[in-house]
C-alpha positions in Angstrom: -51.5 -12.4 -27.2 -51.5 -15.7 -29.1 -50.1 -14.0 -32.2 -47.4 -12.4 -30.0 -46.2 -15.8 -28.7 -46.4 -17.2 -32.3 -44.2 -14.3 -33.5 -41.8 -14.8 -30.6 -41.4 -18.5 -31.4 -40.3 -17.6 -34.9 -37.5 -15.6 -33.3 -35.6 -18.1 -31.2 -32.6 -15.8 -30.6 -34.8 -13.1 -29.1 -36.6 -15.8 -27.0 -33.3 -17.0 -25.7 -32.2 -13.5 -24.9 -35.4 -12.7 -22.9 -35.1 -16.1 -21.2 -31.5 -15.4 -20.2 -32.4 -11.9 -19.0 -35.3 -13.1 -16.9 -33.3 -16.0 -15.5 -30.3 -13.8 -14.6 -32.6 -11.3 -12.9 -34.0 -14.0 -10.8 -30.6 -15.5 -10.0 -29.2 -12.0 -9.2 -32.0 -11.4 -6.7 -31.3 -14.7 -5.0 -27.5 -14.3 -5.1 -26.1 -13.8 -1.5 -24.5 -10.4 -0.7 -20.9 -10.3 0.1 -19.3 -7.7 2.4 -15.8 -8.1 1.0 -14.2 -9.0 -2.3 -10.9 -11.0 -1.8 -10.2 -10.7 -5.6 -10.4 -6.8 -5.5 -9.3 -6.5 -1.8 -12.1 -4.0 -1.0 -15.4 -3.7 0.8 -18.4 -4.1 -1.5 -21.4 -1.8 -1.5 -24.4 -2.9 0.5 -28.1 -2.3 0.0 -28.5 1.4 0.9 -31.0 2.6 3.6 -33.9 4.2 1.9 -35.4 7.6 2.7 -37.6 9.9 0.6 -35.1 12.7 1.1 -32.1 10.7 -0.3 -34.3 9.5 -3.2 -35.2 13.1 -4.1 -31.6 14.2 -3.9 -30.6 11.3 -6.1 -28.3 9.9 -3.4 -30.2 6.7 -2.9 -30.3 6.0 -6.6 -26.5 6.4 -7.0 -25.8 4.1 -4.0 -28.3 1.6 -5.3 -26.5 1.6 -8.6 -23.2 0.9 -6.9 -24.9 -1.9 -4.9 -26.3 -3.6 -8.0 -22.9 -3.4 -9.7 -20.9 -4.7 -6.9 -23.3 -7.5 -5.8 -24.0 -8.9 -9.3 -24.0 -12.6 -9.6 -20.7 -14.2 -10.7 -18.9 -10.8 -10.3 -15.5 -12.4 -10.0 -16.1 -14.3 -13.3 -17.2 -11.1 -15.1 -14.0 -9.3 -13.9 -11.9 -12.2 -15.1 -13.7 -12.1 -18.5 -13.2 -8.3 -18.8 -9.4 -8.7 -18.0 -9.0 -11.4 -20.6 -10.9 -9.4 -23.2 -8.8 -6.2 -22.6 -5.5 -8.0 -22.7 -6.0 -10.7 -25.3 -8.5 -9.2 -27.7 -7.6 -5.5 -27.5 -3.9 -5.9 -26.5 -4.2 -3.2 -23.8 -1.0 -2.3 -21.9 -2.9 -0.6 -19.1 -5.7 -2.1 -17.0 -7.2 -0.5 -13.8 -4.4 2.2 -13.6 -1.7 -0.5 -13.7 0.8 -0.8 -16.6 1.3 -4.4 -17.8 5.1 -4.7 -17.9 7.7 -7.2 -18.8 8.6 -10.2 -16.5 5.0 -10.2 -15.4 5.5 -7.0 -13.5 2.7 -4.5 -12.8 3.6 -0.8 -12.5 1.6 2.0 -11.1 0.6 4.5 -13.9 2.2 7.8 -13.1 2.6 9.9 -16.3 2.4 13.3 -14.5 1.6 14.7 -11.1 -2.1 15.2 -10.5 -3.2 18.7 -9.6 -3.7 17.7 -6.0 -0.1 16.3 -6.0 1.3 19.4 -7.4 0.0 21.3 -4.4 0.7 18.5 -1.9 4.3 17.6 -2.7 5.9 21.1 -1.8 3.9 21.0 1.4 5.3 17.5 2.3 8.9 18.6 1.4 8.4 21.6 3.7 6.9 19.5 6.5 9.9 17.1 6.6 12.4 19.9 6.3 10.8 21.9 9.1 10.6 18.8 11.4 14.3 17.8 10.7 15.4 21.4 11.3 13.8 21.3 14.8 15.7 18.0 15.5 19.2 18.6 14.2 21.4 15.5 13.8 18.6 13.1 14.7 16.7 12.7 11.4 17.4 10.4 8.5 15.1 10.7 5.4 14.7 7.6 3.2 12.5 7.9 0.1 12.2 4.6 -1.7 12.3 4.7 -5.5 9.4 3.3 -7.5 9.9 0.0 -9.3 9.3 1.9 -12.6 12.4 3.9 -11.9 14.6 0.9 -11.3 13.2 -1.2 -14.2 12.4 1.2 -17.0 13.2 -1.5 -19.6 10.2 -3.5 -18.3 7.7 -0.8 -18.8 5.4 -0.9 -21.8 7.0 0.6 -24.9 7.1 4.4 -24.9 5.2 4.7 -21.6 5.5 8.4 -20.8 6.3 8.1 -17.1 7.0 11.2 -15.1 10.7 12.1 -14.4 11.0 10.6 -11.0 14.8 11.1 -11.0 14.3 14.8 -11.3 11.7 14.9 -8.5 14.0 12.9 -6.2 16.9 15.3 -6.9 14.6 18.2 -6.0 13.3 16.5 -2.8 16.7 15.4 -1.5 18.2 18.8 -2.2 15.6 20.5 -0.1 15.3 18.1 2.7 19.1 17.5 2.8 19.6 21.0 4.2 18.3 19.7 7.6 18.3 15.9 7.5 20.6 13.0 6.5 19.5 11.6 3.1 19.5 8.0 2.2 19.4 7.7 -1.6 18.7 4.2 -2.7 18.8 4.7 -6.5 22.5 3.5 -6.9 22.4 0.3 -4.8 19.0 -0.6 -6.2 20.1 -0.2 -9.8 23.2 -2.2 -9.0 21.1 -5.1 -7.6 18.2 -4.9 -10.1 18.7 -8.5 -11.1 17.4 -9.5 -7.6 13.9 -9.8 -6.3 13.5 -6.2 -5.1 9.8 -5.5 -5.9 6.7 -7.6 -6.0 5.2 -8.3 -9.4 1.6 -7.9 -8.3 2.0 -5.3 -5.5 3.3 -1.8 -5.2 5.6 -2.6 -2.2 9.2 -3.7 -2.2 9.9 -7.3 -1.2 11.6 -8.3 2.0 14.8 -8.6 -0.1 14.3 -5.0 -1.3 13.7 -3.8 2.2 16.9 -5.7 3.3 19.0 -4.0 0.7 17.6 -0.6 1.9 18.3 -1.6 5.5 22.0 -2.5 4.8 22.4 0.9 3.1 21.0 2.4 6.3 23.4 0.4 8.5 26.4 1.4 6.3 25.4 5.1 6.7 24.9 4.8 10.4 27.9 2.6 11.2 25.8 -0.4 12.3 26.3 -4.1 12.0 23.4 -5.4 9.9 20.9 -8.1 10.7 22.2 -11.6 9.6 19.6 -13.4 7.6 21.6 -16.7 7.8 21.3 -16.7 11.6 17.5 -16.7 11.5 14.8 -19.0 10.1 13.2 -17.6 6.9 9.6 -18.5 6.2 8.1 -18.2 2.7 4.4 -17.6 2.1 3.4 -18.4 -1.5 0.4 -17.3 -3.6 0.5 -13.6 -2.8 -1.6 -11.4 -5.1 -1.1 -7.7 -4.0 -2.8 -4.4 -4.4 -1.6 -3.9 -8.0 -3.3 -7.1 -9.0 -6.4 -6.0 -7.2 -6.5 -3.0 -9.4 -5.6 -4.7 -12.7 -7.1 -8.1 -12.0 -5.0 -9.4 -14.9 -6.0 -13.0 -15.6 -2.4 -14.3 -16.2 -0.8 -12.7 -13.2 2.1 -14.6 -11.7 1.8 -14.7 -7.8 4.5 -13.5 -5.6 6.2 -15.0 -2.5 6.4 -13.2 0.8 9.4 -13.9 3.0 9.7 -13.1 6.7 12.1 -14.1 9.5 11.1 -15.7 12.8 12.1 -13.3 15.5 11.6 -13.2 19.3 10.7 -9.5 19.2 7.3 -8.4 20.4 5.1 -5.5 19.2 2.9 -3.4 21.4 0.1 -1.5 19.8 -0.9 1.6 21.8 -4.1 3.5 22.2 -3.2 7.1 21.6 -6.7 8.7 22.0 -5.4 10.4 25.2 -2.4 11.8 23.5 1.3 10.9 23.9 1.3 11.6 27.6 -1.4 9.0 28.3 -0.6 5.9 26.2 -2.5 2.7 26.9 -1.5 -0.7 25.6 -4.1 -2.3 23.3 -2.3 -5.5 22.5 1.1 -7.3 22.6 2.0 -9.9 20.0 4.8 -11.0 17.7 5.7 -8.9 14.6 3.5 -10.8 12.2 -0.3 -11.3 12.0 -0.4 -14.9 11.0 -4.0 -14.8 10.2 -3.4 -12.2 7.5 -1.0 -14.6 5.7 -4.1 -16.7 5.0 -5.9 -13.8 3.2 -5.3 -12.1 -0.1 -3.8 -9.0 1.6 -0.8 -11.0 2.9 1.4 -7.9 3.2 -0.8 -6.6 6.0 0.7 -9.3 8.2 3.9 -7.2 8.7 3.5 -5.2 11.9 -0.2 -6.0 12.0 -0.9 -3.4 9.3 -0.7 0.3 10.0 -1.6 1.1 13.6 -1.1 4.8 14.6 1.6 4.0 17.1 3.3 0.8 18.2 6.6 -0.2 19.7 8.9 -3.1 18.9 11.4 -4.7 21.3 14.9 -5.3 19.9 18.2 -6.9 20.8 20.4 -3.8 20.2 21.0 -0.6 22.0 19.2 2.8 22.1 16.0 3.7 20.4 14.7 4.9 17.1 11.3 6.3 15.9 10.3 5.3 12.4 7.8 7.6 10.8 6.5 5.8 7.8 4.1 4.6 5.2 3.6 0.9 4.6 7.0 0.4 2.9 8.5 0.4 6.4 6.4 -2.6 7.6 8.8 -5.2 6.3 11.9 -3.0 7.0 11.3 -2.5 10.7 11.9 -6.2 11.7 15.5 -5.9 10.6 16.1 -3.0 13.0 15.6 -5.3 15.9 19.2 -6.3 15.5 20.4 -2.8 16.2 18.0 -1.1 18.6 16.5 -2.0 22.0 13.3 -0.2 21.2 11.8 0.8 17.9 8.8 3.2 17.7 6.6 2.9 14.6 4.4 5.9 13.8 1.9 6.1 11.0 0.6 9.7 10.7 -2.5 8.5 8.9 -3.7 7.2 12.2 -1.9 9.5 14.6 -2.9 13.2 15.0 -1.0 14.4 18.1 2.3 16.1 18.6 5.2 14.1 17.3 7.6 16.3 19.3 5.7 15.5 22.5 5.8 11.7 21.7 9.6 11.9 21.1 10.1 13.7 24.4 7.8 11.4 26.4 9.3 8.2 24.9 12.9 9.5 24.8 13.9 8.5 21.2 17.5 9.0 20.1 17.0 8.9 16.4 14.3 9.3 13.8 13.9 7.6 10.4 11.3 9.0 8.0 10.7 6.2 5.5 8.3 6.7 2.6 7.9 5.5 -1.0 7.9 8.3 -3.7 4.5 7.3 -4.9 2.9 7.8 -1.5 5.1 10.8 -0.5 3.9 12.9 -3.4 0.3 12.6 -2.4 0.2 12.0 1.3 -2.1 14.4 3.1 -1.0 13.7 6.6 2.6 14.7 6.8 1.6 18.1 8.2 1.1 16.2 11.5 4.9 16.1 11.8 4.7 19.8 12.9 1.5 19.6 15.0 2.1 21.4 18.3 6.0 21.7 17.9 8.2 21.9 21.0 11.1 24.3 21.0 
């Protein structure tokens, strides 16, 4: 043993390595567990419940591996170091499924449809077409283009993005047989020098949503919401979902803008179906607490409840069937409608027809982004228990 220590002393680098390893193991064991990572905007793995059965099936070992990886000491620092290494040393143009583009923009990598999307996209086109055919003259279909389609010059050089234009042409041609189409490619390209999409998030900005909204008003013959007549509030230091994936060390934060409005939002419990709605909460249109977190976009309409209603200052009613792109779009509709229903099919699994009948909606706006529409597995709910 004495000779072992003498030999070890003659190898100071090895001694330092073992000292560091032992010290880090002790520190890692004492490091407090976290339930949520603000940096990555996700829940972190917790110590798994042990059972002999899960151990023998290798389930416990896999979960324990995730736990060790996600609860490691100084995790945020290691993530930052990895990002710097990949972008500075290796000059990578893609990190975490995000493309590092010009003007500090992050773009979702989409070089081709995944196998699941090749199967899902035709189903979603059929679901919207079938629903619109059942409600002739009532349905408008708005499919927001991706930032990569509007800003191809900001993509990494020779990034082989899928041909979104061709897909949009195909989708609009099919759905346009039964619904009114709102194609935003022309107005967005004409206004591309404006702040239409967040740099660090996959959503459009409130400015992008407003441009889409004015196009909707022009198509429907409505007088648009006047931003100058309302107080605009800016929320700085927004790092969105794209940043959470890429975690690029030199990201430039975004600014979220919203307008102070007197409108109220009621979130409904739909567990009894559309004929037995029960109010869960009533509040303003923005979750102010969410503005203090990293996921600031979740403040709009309090995230994605299954069904909620918003009071407005206009006339009539409209049902917005949507993904999260609609969350900063809906507040503008308060200038045109007395009542706006907001339906998220990810959290609503009852008959949409029955809801429309029970609530008496005059119009329907189906609003999705192309990236979510091609993969959404819940649009089949549009035709659950159809009426008529």
